[in-house]
N, C-alpha and C positions, 0 to 999 in steps of 0.2 A: 847326146849333144842336147836334147832337152833337159836332162839331169845336170848337166855343166852350168848352164844359164843360171838358175837358182842359187847354186852354189857360188858362183862367181860374186852373182849379187850381194848374198849375203857376206862373204869376206870385202867386198867391197864398202857394204855400211858399215859392219864393224870396224873397218880402219878408217872410216870419217868419223865415227863416233869416238875412238879412240884419239885422233888428231885433235878433236874439238875438246875432248876433256884435258888433254894434256896443254891446249891454249888456255883453256880456264885455269888450269893449276897454276901455269908461270903467271897470268894475270893475276890471280888472288895471291902468290906470294910477293910480287911486286906490292900490290896495295897494302900487304901486312907489313913488308919492309918499310915503304912510305910512313905507315900509321906509326910505326915504331920510331921511325926518326923523330916525327912530330911529337910524340909523346916525351921522347928524352929530353926532346927542346924546351917544350912546356915545362916538365918538371925541374930543368936546371933554371928556368926562368922563374918558377915559383921560387926554389930554394933560395934564389939570389934575392927575392923579395921578401921573404920571411927572415933572410940575414940581416937586412936594411932595417927592418921593423923591429927586430929582436934587438939590435943595436941601438936604435932610437928609444925603444923602452927601457933598455937598462941605461942609458945616458938620462933619461927623464927621472927614474928612480934615483939613481946616483943624486942628482942635482935637489930631489926632493928631501933625501936623507940628509945632506948636505945643511939644507935649509933649516930641517929641525933640530940637526945637532947644534947650530947657530942660535936658533931661539932657545933650545933648554940652556945651553950653555951663559946666554944672556939671563934666562930666570934665574939660574943658580947663583950669578954672581949677584942678580937684585936681592934675592935670598939671604945671601950671606953678610950683605951690606945691614938690612934690619936686624938679623941675629946680634951682629957687633953691635947696633944700635940698642937693641933691648938689654942687652947684656950691661953695655954702660949706665942705661936706666937703671936696671936693676941693683947696681954696683952703689948710685947714688941715693937711691932710695933706701937699701940697707943701712949708709952711712947716716941718712935722716934718721931714720927709726931707732938707731944707737943713740943719737944726739937726743932724741925724744925720751927712750929711755931713762937717761942718764939725768935727763931734765925732770922726768916723773919720781926717780928714786932722791932725788935733791927735794922735791917738793915735799915728798911724803916724811920725808927725816925732819923738814920743817915744820910740816902739819903736827907730827909726834912730840916735836919739843914744846909748840904752842898749847896743843892739848895737856901735856903734863903742867905747863905755865897756867892755864885755865884751871884745872884741877886743884892746883895749889890754892890760887885767887878763889875757887868758890868754897873751899874748904874755910879759908879765912873768914869770907863773907858770912857763912853759915854760922860760923863760931860767934860771929859779931851780932849778927839777926838773933840768935838765942839770947845772948846777953841782954841785947836792947827790949827786946819781946818778952823775955821770961818764958818763952815754949820752946818745948823742944821741936825738932824737923819734924817727928811723928805727928805732935798734937797738932802742929800748923797744916801738917797735910790732910789730917783727918778732919778739920774745920773747913778746908777748902774742898776737900771732896763733898762735905755733907752740903755745903751751900750750892755747888755746881750740881749736886745731884737732885735737891729741891727745887732748883730752878729748871734744871731738864725736866723734870716731871712736870711741873706747873707747866711749861712750854708743849709737852708732847699732849698731856690733858686737852690742852687747847685745840691743838693741831686735830688731835682724835674727834672732839666734837664738831670740828669745823667738817673734818672729813664726813663723818655721820651725817651731818644734816646736808650735806651737799649729795651723800648717796642715797639719803632717803628722797631728797626731791628727785634726783635722778631717776632713783628706782619707779618712785611712782611716775612720773612723767611716761618712762619706758614703756612700764606695766599698761598704762592706759592707752598708750600709742598701741601696744601689741594687742589690746584687747579689741579696742574698737577696729582697728584694721581686720581682725579676725572676723567681729560681728559683720561688718561690711561686707566681707569677700562670702560670707554664707548666705546665700537667698532661699529659706526655708518656708515653706506653707504656714500660715497662720492657722491655729488648730480649730477644725469645726467642732460644732456641737455633737455631743454623743448623743445619739436617740435609743431608744428601748428596742430590741430586736423585734421585729414583726413580721410576719409571714401573710402577704395579699391572697385571698381566697377568691375562686371564679364569681362565688355566689355564697349565701348563707347555707344552703342545704348542705355544703361540704363540710360545714361544722358537725352537723350528724356525724356525717360518716367517719370524720378523723375521731369523734368520741367512740363511735362503735356501739354494737349490742352490748348494752350493762358496762359501757365503758370500758370494754378489753382493749380496745384500740390504742386511747389515748395512755391506758396505763403501761401497756407493751412500750410505747415509745418513751414515756417518761422512765420506765424501769432502764430501758436500754441506754438512754443517753444521759441520764440524770440531770433532767432538767425538770422546770415546772412548767407547764403550757395551760395557759391563761385563756379561757373562751368565755367572753363576756357580749355584753350587748354591742362591742364593735362591730359597725356593719362589714362585713368581708373581711376580716382579718382577725387572725391570735396571735397571743404574744406568749415570745418564749422567753423565760427567766432562769437565770442561773447563775451562781456566782463565778462557775470558772467560764470562760470567754470561749475556749476551745469545744467544750461539751454545748455550749449553746450555739456556737456556729455549726455543729455536727447536726444538732436537732433542727436548725433553722434549713439548712441544706437538705437533711432527709425530708422534711415537710416538703419541700418546694417541689422534690422527686416524686413523692407519692401523689401530691395533688397532680402533677402533670401527666402520671401517669394512669390515675383513677383506680388501680388496683389498690386498696388499703384493707388489710387485715392482718394480723400477728405473724405470719409466716412471711408475707411480703416486707412488712417493717423492718424485721429482723435483717432480712437480705440487704434491704437498700440502707438501714444502718451501717452494717458491716461494711458495703461496698464505701459510703460516705467516710466512714472512718479510715478506710485503706487510701482514699483518693486526698483527704486531707492530711494523713501522714506524709505523702508525696509533695502535696503542697509545702508543708512546712518546710521539708528538706530542701526544695528547690527555692523558697525565699531565704533561707539562710546561704545558702550558695551564691544566690542572686548578690545578695549585701556583699559578701565577701570578694567576688568578682568585681564588683563597683568600685569597691575601697582600694582594691591590689592585695588583700591579705591572703596567704597561703597557708599550709601544711595546717589545716584545723581538722579536727580528729570529729569522728558524725555525732557524737554527743554533744560536741559545741556548736555543730552546723544545726541540730535538731532543735536545741535549746535557743539558738537565735531565732528561727523561724517561728516558736511558739511565741515568742515576743509581737509577731504581728498583731496576733489576737489579745494583747494585754495594752492595759492604759494606765496611766497615772496621771490623776486630775485630770481627765481628758485629753492627755498627750500620749500618743500610741510608742509605747516602748521601744518597738523595734527603729521606729523613725527618729526618736530619742537617741539612741544608742549609736545609728549610724554619724548623727549629727555631731554627738561629743566625740567621736572617732574624727572628723573630719577638724572639727574644732582643736582637738588635741595635738593631730599632726601640723597645723597652721602654726600653733604656738610654739610646738618644739622646732618646727624650722627656723621661727623667728629668733629662738632663743638660743640655738644650738645643740638640743637635746635631740635623742635617739627617737627619729620619726616613727619608725615601725613599731617601737615599744608602746610609745605613746597612743598610736592608732590601736593598736591591738587592746590595749588595757582599756581606752575609751570603749570600745565596742561591746568588750565583755564585762564592764563595771557592773551592768544591770542583769547580766545572763541568769542569776540566781531567780529573778520574777520568772523565766520559763521553764522552770524545772518543777515538777511535780514532787509533793514530799508530804509525807503524814506528819512528821515531826513539829518541833517548835521553833525550829531554825529559822531565822530571817534569810532574806533575798541575798545579802553579803556572805554569811557564812555559807550559804548552798553555794553561790557563785565561787567563793574560795575554795570549796571541797572539791567542785569541778573541773575548774581550773587546774588544781594540783592532781587531778586523776588525769587529765589532758599533758601533763608535765608541762606547763608554760612557764615562761621565765619567772625569775623572783620578783622584778619589777614590776612584770602585768599581775602578778599574783596579789603584792603590796597595793598595786592601784585599784584592784578590786577592794581589798580590804580596807583601804583608809579613805575612799572616795565620801564618807558621811563623816570622818574625822574619829572612827571607833579605833585605830589603832595610828601610832605615829607613823609620818613617811619615812621610807628608807633610799630614796630618789628622786629626782627632779621631775622624771615622768611620772611619777605617782601624785605629785603635786599639780602637775599640767593636768591629769585626769579629771582630779577635783574641781579645779578652775574651769574646765570645758564643761563638766557637770552643770556647773552653778551658772554657767552663761545658756547653756540650751535650754535649761528649767526655767530661768528668769528672763528670757528674751520676752517682748510684748508680744502677746498671742499663743506662747508656747502652749499654756496650760490653760485650761477652763475652771472659771468658778461662776458659779449662778449669781446673781444681784442679792438674792436673800442670803448667801452665804457670805458673800462679802460683806456686806452691810452688817452682818452679824460678827464676822471676824473685828470689822473696826470698833464696834461698840465694844466687843468684848477687852480687846486692847486698852481702850480708854477706860473701862472698870477696874480691869485689875492695876493700872496706874493709880487711879484717884481711891482705891481702897488703903492706899498707905498715908497715915497722917503726915501733915506738912505738904502734899501735893495740893496745890491750888488749882491747877489744871492740866488736862493731857490731851492732844491732840496727834491722830493717826492720821500719817501723811505719807505722799509717794505711794498711793496703791495699799497702803497698810504694810508698807516695806520698812519704815520709821514711825519710830513713837518718840514724840517731843513733850517732855514732861517739865510743867513750871512750877518751882517749890518756893516756899515763903522762907525766906531768907532769915528770918527771926526765929522760927522754928527748928530749921534743919542746917547742921553746918556743913562745911564741903565733905569732911571724912562721912559724913552721914549720909550726904547725899550720893557718894559713890557705892555704900553699902547698899541704899535703897534701889539704885540703878541696877547693881549685881542681883538683888532678890526680885526684880521685877523680870529681869530677863531669864531667871530660871524658874518663875511660875509660868512665863509665857511658852516655854520650853514645855513644860509639865502639864499645860492646860489645854493648849491651843495646836492643831495641826494646820500647817500652812507650808508653802513651798518656797525654798530658799531661805533666806537669813531676815531678822528683822534686827533692826539698829534703833537703840534705847539712848535717846540723848535727854539728859538730866541740866537744866537751866536754872542756874540760882543767881540772882542779882540783887544789889543793892539799890532803891531806888529813895531818893530824896526830893523832896517837892517844898519849896517855899515862895510865898507870896509877896510882892513887893507893893506897897498900898502908899 
């Protein structure tokens, strides 16, 4: 009995679960059937809606196409009308052209007939003119051509003279404007008085140490540097004298170092001179590079840079040659910019025009020849080489930049304060100028004016004719060139006039 109860409970529970599952299944099937019916209804409604929308869309598209067809048909009709109108216009124009062509043919025929008639009349007139004048047509033509040629030559010569005079006036004015503008734009220092190179001593006892035992120290220093050291009664100073300014600078610096160091003997002198020489070589190279950098000039070979640096210790009439070369380069660049020439060539030629003065040479070549040789070794431009060779007028100018270099050199050398001249030399030069002129027969009086840059000569008109005055002026200029040394150029002006004086009593 106890076994039957659990079995009966199990059967009862299983039955209940089966019934519940069957009920659930029946409910799910009903719900699925209902969902199916709803889906079918929704699909049918959606289908109807899509069909309506499709029909509307098709209707709109058909209406749009019909409208476009109407517009295209209208446009084609307009185009057809325009083409018909253009065709009518072309036909009208073609007819007009044909009429004009026919009229042109008729006109040409009339012109040909008139030309033929004129040629016959011309022949008759020529025969009549030849009969009346007694000249053939060739003879008359020659006479007329000769007359016209003479008249044309006369008019052309007058025009040429007028153009030359106007060009001369304009060129002179333009040249003055360019030179004045260039000088005004250049602000250079006035040249200072060049003094004798001297070395200051701390006391007079140092003179004995410089001389050394039996003069061995001073002899060693003079031998190594190639200078003359003058020790006299000047208190606390010795003088260094040498034609070569670079050697003089080496000796001066070496003396200053030896005096500062205190050790003065031949071995120490040799060491110091060697060290100063090396330092000065470096300074010379740096000065050359500095000038090139300031002027904006590039691609210069080391020989040229060293040559420029050595110009720092060269002077000409008291004017520092490196400063002068730099000034000439600036002037040349300004003038080249004004006249439309090559600025770089002009600046380079201006900077290198005196580089021969910085070259050591044992030959008898002048600084122009040395500069030309160095420029050729450096493969400089032919215009630059010509600027160096022609800046003193030794050779002809081959380009406008060469002429500019010569002008810039004259500007730098002749500006006020550029070159130094002592009062005694200045007075002697003026007197020499006047004496040269007064040495010629027929010269009444000579006056050196404008600081010796012009010589005005008064001649006796009874003794000297105009042609003789010209010859005397040339001879005086030639004699000045041979006998005197002077910067720039000297203008010789010969004045010959007739003065008649009468008294009314």
